[in-house]
N, C-alpha and C positions, 0 to 999 in steps of 0.2 A: 159597729163598735164593739171592741173586745172587754172582757169582763174588767182588766184592768181599767179602760177607761171607764165604765160604768160605776166602778166602786169609787174613783177618785170624786167622779162629779155629784155622786150619792152624797160623799162626804161635807163637799163645798156646797151643796144646798143647803143640807142640815146646819151645816156653820152658819150660814146666813139666817136661818130663819131662828137660831136659837139666839142671835145678835151677836156673834163671835167672831164674823166678817171684818174688819176693819175698813173704814170708807175710802182709805187711801192704801190701795195696794203695792206692796213693793212688785219694782220689775222681776226682782229673781223668781214672784208666785206666778208672774204673768209668760216667763220664758223668753225674756229680754235681755237683752247687754251680752248674749253666747251663753245665758245658763239656759238649765232645763226646768222649766215649769214642773211643782210638785207631782201635778196631776197625769206628767208622762214619765215619771219615774217609775223604774220595776224596783221595787222593795224585796230584798235579799235577805235572807237566814242562811248560818251554816250549820251542820250537824260533823261533828267529828273531823274536825281541821286538824292535821296533825302536819307533817314539812311540805308533803306533796299539796297537801291542802292550802296551806298558806300562799305557796306558789301559785298554784289556781285564784284564792283571794285576791291576790294583788293586781290579777288581771281583771278582777271584777271592781278592785275599787278604782282602776283609772277611766272605768266608762262615767262619762258625765252623767249618762240617763238610769244611773243604777245607784241604789242604796244599800249598803249593806248596815244590819241594825241590831242582829241577837246571834248569839252563836253558843249551841248546845253540846256538851262533851262531858264522858263519867271521868275525865282529869281534870281537876281543878287546876292543874298549870297548865294545861293546853288551852283551856278555854279563858285563860288570864292572857296569856300570848295575843289569844285574836283580839280581845279588847285592847289591850294596848297598842297593837298594831292598828285597829279598826280608829279609834279614839285621836291617836297620833295622825294619820291623813287625813280625817276629817276635822280636829282641831275642838274637838269637843269630849265630853265624857258620855256619851249619849248607846253606846254599843252593852245589851243587856246579854248575860251570862247567865246558862241556865245547863241542871247536870242529866237535864232529861227533854229528850227531842220533843216531846208530844208538848213542852212549851212553846217550842217555835212551831209548830205545826197547827196547834191552835190560836195562833193570834191571825185574827181577820185581815191585818193590815199588808203579813206578808205575801206576798204572790209567788215567789219562786224560793227552792232551796239549793245548796250546794253540799253533796254528802261524798265526803272522803274517809270516810270511815277504812279500817280494814276489810277485807272481801267477805266477812263473813257475817257482815251487815248492811251491805251493798242492798242485796234486792229488796229486802225486809223493808229496811228504812225508806226505800223507792216504792214500796205499795203504801205503806204508811201516808207517804205524803201526798199520793195521787189521790187516796184517800179523803183527804183531807183540802182537795182541790188545790195542790202545788202544783207550780211547775219544777222541772229536776233537773240538775246538771249532776253525774254521777259519774265520780271517778270507774275507772276500770281493776280487774275485771269485774263486769255488773253481776255477775253470778255464781253461786258456789258451784252448779251441775247442771244438767240439763234442764228439771224441771225448773229451777229458778229462771233460766232464761224465758221458758213458756209462762212460768206465771206474771213474770215480771211485762211482757209484750202486753199480755191480755186484761192487764191491769191496766195498765198507760190507756191502750185504747179505749177501755170500758168506761173511762173517767175524762177523758178527752183532755188529756195533758201533752204539755211541749215536753219531751226529753230528750236531753243531750247526752251520749256517754262520753267518758273523757281519754278515747281513742281518737286524737287531737292531730295525728298526722294525716286526716284528710282534709285538713284545712292549712296544713302547710303547704308552701309553696313547692319546692321540689319532688314532693309525693304527688301534689296535683299534675304535673308537669310529666311526670311518669305516665300517671292514668290518661291523662290527653293523649298520649305518643300512643298507648295502647289501644286506644279509641280511634284514631285518627286514622289505622291501617296503613301507617308508615314502615310498622314493624312486622308487617305482612299479617297474616291470620295467626294470633295466639297460641301456641303450642304448649306452653306451660307457664306456670306464676310461682314463684320461688319466694320461701318466707323464712327470713331469721329467727330462731327458738333458743331459747336457753337450755341447756342441758339437763333431761330430764333425770328427774329421781324421787324418789319412795319418799313417805313422808319421814320425819323425823322423831326420835322417841321425845316422850314430854319433858318438860323442864323440871328441876326439882321444884319441892314444894315450899313455899315461903309463908310465913302469917300475913294473912288478909290484911290491906291496910283499911285506915279508918274509909269508912265508904264518902264523909265530906271531901277528902283527898282524891279515893280513886274508888267510883263504885264498880266494884269488879263483877259483880252478876249484871249490871248494865252495860258492862266494857264486853262481856262476854255474848249479852242477849242470844239469839236462836242456835249460837253454837255450842255445842256439849259441854256440859260443867268440868272444868278440869281445875286442879287447884293452883292459886296465883303463883305466879314469879313475874318480879319486876322488869325482868327481860323483854317478855311478851309485849307490854304497854312503851317499850321505849323502841318496838319495830322486830322484834326476834320471834311474832307470832308468824312470820312468813316460812313456809314448807311445815308446817304444822297441822295434822288433820281436824278438820273441823274449823280451823282458822284461816285456810288458806285452799285456794281452787285448781284443782286439774295438777299435781303434780310438777308445777312450773311452767307447763308450755300456755295457758292463758294470760301468765304475769306480760310475755312478749308478743305470744299469738294474737292478745285482745288488737293489736294495733297491726303486727305484719301480715296475721293470717287475714283481719279485716281489710287491709289494702289489697291482699291477691282477690278475694271475695270484689271488692271492688271491681277490680280491672277484668275478672272473670264473667261481668256482669251477674252475678250471682247472688245479689242482696236478700234474695226473696227464696234460698233453696242451700243444699250445701252438697258437698261429694257423696257419690254412692258405694264408694270404696276407702279405704281404709288400710294400709300395711306398713308395720315397721320395721325398720331394717336398722338396725343398731341407735346411731344417734338421728339417724334419718325418718321420717316418717310419708309416704307417699298416700297420695289420694288421686280420686279420680273422678271429673264429674260426668255429667248425663250425654253432653255433646265430645267428652273425649279427651277433655283439655284438664292435664295434669295438674295437680297442687304439691307442692314438694315444700315440705317443712324439715328444714336442716339447719346444723351450727356452722358449716361452711360451707363453700362457694365456688365461686364459678370463673377463676381467671387460672392462669396455667399454672400459677403454685398452688391451686385449690383452695383459695381463699377467697372472701369477700375483696373488691377493688380498696386497696388500701387510704384508709384518710375517710369511706362513708360514713363512720359512724356505729351507734349501736341502732337495732333495730332495722338492719339492711331488708329490700324487697329486690325482686328481678321479675321482670315479665321478658320472656320470650316468644317471637314470633318466627315465622319462616322465613322473613329479611334481615333481620337486627334484634337488638335488645338494647334495653334500659335496665340501669340501674340506681337506687337511691338510698340514702341513710341519714342520721338523725344531724350530721354534721355540715349542712346544708348542702350537701353534694348531689351531683348526679352524674352518672356516667353512662354512655352509649356505646352500641357498636360503630357508630357513624359519627363524627362530631357535629356533622351538617344537621342531623335530625333538631338540635340545639340551639343551633346558630341564633343567635341574637334574642334568645329567650332569657329570663332571669328565673331559675330554680332554685334559689337560694336566699331569699330574704331572711328569716328565722328559722332557728334552732327546731328540730324534731319535738323536743322536750317543752316548747313553748306553747301554750295553749291559747295565746292571748285573741288570734284569728278566732278560734274554735269557741271562746267565750263569746266572741262577738255576735256569731253567726246564732249563738243560743238566745242570747237577749233580742236581736232580732227578729226569731220566729215566737219569743213570749208574745212581741206586739202585732206578730203580723197572722198568727197561729199556723204557720207553715210547719213542715217538718223539717229538724235539722240534719244536717248532711250526717250524721250517727244516731239516729233516733232509735227507738225501744227495737222496730221489727230488725234492720239491721244488724243490730247486738244481740237479737235472738239470733239468727242464722249464723255469724260470726264467731257467737259462742259457741253454739251448738257444732261447730266442724271443730273446733278448738277441743269441745269436752270428747268428743267420737274418736280424734286423732289419740287423745291422753289417754283415753279407755283401750285402744288398740295397743299402745304401747305399754299399757301396763299389764295386761292379757298377753303379750308377746305373741299376737296371730291376728294374720287380716281378718276384716271386719266389714261385713255387707249394711247400709245403714238407707233406711227407706225416707226422704226428706219430707213427703207428704205426712208418714204417720209418728216421724220424728221419733224414730225406734229402730233396732237392732234389727235386722232378719234372722227368725229360727236361732236366737239366743240370748236365753235368761239369764247366762252370768253377765252377759253383759248390757241386758236390761236394768238388772237389779242396779248397775251402777248409776244410772239413771237420776234418780230419785232420791229425796230428801226430805229428813223429819226435822223441824226446829226445834227446840227445847222452849215449854212453856215457860212464861207466859206470852213469850215473842214469838207468837204464833200469827198468821193473818186469815 
């Protein structure tokens, strides 16, 4: 019996002993007439749900075995948006709002949380949630640097939690089909895997200082959390925190790389390791696995015109073998060197940005206690690969990485970029 089942049965038993259970039990309580009994529902809370978080929340709200009950966000406007959305969906006024995530994490009735804050909070909030015995669906990138990749995975394992990184393309049909082809041997032995990335750039200068708002409207200190203390500017809270030092991870590489490099790790059978070498060349970074397989992170691609096949969409990937290749992207598309490779296959049921199947995988694992497709260990090594590549780009030189020690070989400057110091009191 899962912890979820035990807690529900304990509640029902206590209610009976207290005389609080009716003699005639509605069918909805028993899970009849197509409903899900409360004892089988997963109760979910939210932490920092902005535009992307609302898209993910919609997927949770569509699941009959899930009940969303609370939102914590330091921005009043955003938590009120979530309450209106949730109450409208359930036709009640029950969603509770908080400005501090500890109020969500402290609720014994909540089984799992959705974390969709900015990058700065992902690991720290996930660790707080794991220690509060909550299962976690966390948006990507899940870490700010290598140290956080390690801390996140270690804490999830220590507390026995179910963790799903929001790198949802492992649950999207056309990407799954590309992986199937790579595994099948129909492409021949894999020689290279290719990940589309954003153009890398150094961090932006801070935005001009503005007067801090009333903490009841926006709690600026709590919004920053573990990030360095910087002057308030309203544009940060409107989404312009991206690519600012301390608020954003890895010079733009993990933004897409947490998806596309993750898919390449998957195809390469490298979920428990990383490449050994990283070498930047302009807008391209090449990496080499121990078995000789090459990982190429690049902006452009692979047809005769030197670009990705037209119409694939964002976050494209390519897996190349000795006998053929396959490409996939977000617009439900998949292309191959030979159309017979995917004859009769359905590789485009949903958009690559749609997390509906990924959310379902998470909820199923909350019940079974199995590992989701993008669990914390998968995230650890995929993110470590992204950060190693970003550091090689930033330093402008080839780096050697030890995936066992999770450190660069004989390079103090590169190793100094692996670590992270959280701002008090938002430490772990």
